Structure formats: C-alpha cells, structure tokens
C-alpha positions in Angstrom: 53.5 -7.7 49.4 51.1 -8.7 46.1 52.6 -8.5 43.3 51.2 -6.9 39.7 51.9 -7.1 35.8 50.7 -4.0 34.5 50.3 -3.6 30.5 50.1 0.0 28.9 49.0 1.3 25.8 49.9 4.7 24.8 46.1 6.9 24.3 46.1 9.3 21.5 47.5 11.9 23.9 50.4 10.1 25.0 51.3 9.2 21.4 51.3 12.8 20.5 53.6 13.4 23.6 55.4 10.1 23.3 58.8 12.1 23.3 58.0 12.9 27.3 57.8 9.1 28.2 60.6 8.5 29.5 60.3 11.7 32.0 56.5 10.3 32.9 58.4 6.7 33.3 61.0 8.3 35.9 57.8 10.3 37.6 55.9 7.2 37.6 58.5 5.2 39.6 58.9 8.0 42.2 55.1 8.6 42.9 55.1 4.6 43.1 57.9 4.3 45.4 56.4 7.1 47.3 53.1 5.2 47.7 55.2 2.4 49.3 55.2 0.1 46.4 58.4 -1.7 44.7 58.9 -1.2 40.9 61.0 -4.3 39.4 60.7 -2.8 36.2 59.4 -0.8 33.3 59.8 -2.1 29.4 58.8 -0.8 26.4 57.4 -3.2 24.3 56.4 -4.1 20.7 53.2 -5.2 19.8 49.5 -4.5 21.1 51.0 -3.2 24.5 53.6 0.0 24.3 54.9 -0.7 27.9 54.8 -3.2 30.9 55.8 -3.2 34.3 56.4 -5.7 37.0 55.7 -4.1 40.7 54.9 -5.0 44.3 52.2 -3.1 46.7 51.3 -3.1 49.9 48.1 -4.2 49.0 45.4 -4.6 46.0 43.4 -1.1 46.8 47.2 0.6 46.4 47.7 -1.2 43.0 44.1 0.1 41.9 44.4 3.4 42.9 47.5 4.0 41.4 46.7 2.3 38.2 43.4 4.7 38.3 45.9 7.7 38.8 47.9 6.7 36.0 44.5 6.4 33.6 43.5 9.8 34.7 46.4 11.4 33.4 45.3 10.9 29.9 48.5 9.2 28.5 47.7 5.7 29.1 45.2 2.9 29.1 46.5 0.0 31.5 45.5 -3.9 32.0 46.5 -5.1 35.2 47.1 -8.5 36.7 47.8 -9.9 39.8 50.6 -12.3 39.9 51.5 -14.9 42.4 55.1 -16.2 42.7 55.3 -20.2 42.3 55.5 -20.5 46.0 52.5 -18.6 46.3 51.0 -20.9 43.5 51.5 -24.3 45.1 49.9 -22.8 48.1 47.1 -22.3 46.0 46.9 -25.4 44.5 46.9 -27.4 47.6 43.7 -25.7 48.0 42.3 -27.6 44.9 39.3 -29.9 46.4 
C-alpha cells in the first residue's frame, strides 16, 4: 500500500478548540481505519507543524479524499507527501537512465 507522511497545522478554529484535539485524533484514526487505511502513528510536534502522521492507504485517491475531508472540518491544514520505502527507492533508482 502507498505510504504517506502528513504534516498538520491548526487553523484558528483548531487552535481555539485544541483541548478537543485528542478526541478528534482518535476519531480520525477510527475513520482512517474504516476507509481501509493503516495509521502507523500521529505525533504532536513543536515547530512549524503541530502534528505529523505516517499512514498507508489502499491508493492515492483514498489518501487525497481523506485529507480533503479533514481540511473540510476546518480544524487543520495539511501537507501530504507520498513516501517510499528503502526497497521502493532502490527500484526507482534502477530506472534512472
């Protein structure tokens, strides 16, 4: 399954409602798993981004739909990056002409 790293920033709404964030994170994990995703972890971070997650999804469209749904709730903005394992990276490098 494709792997993704997602960086989250709270919106003004999300910052005002930060005390509810742990419950929203738990609900997000449940919703992701119901969508066929596997969440490897979600971490609170310090710096430019407030949270980071690592997940696997059945396909790219599932990942895109999921983060769009999160953004539509209004509590976070996301930046999502497709990630490749070391083995996938080795196969990609072999394709360099």
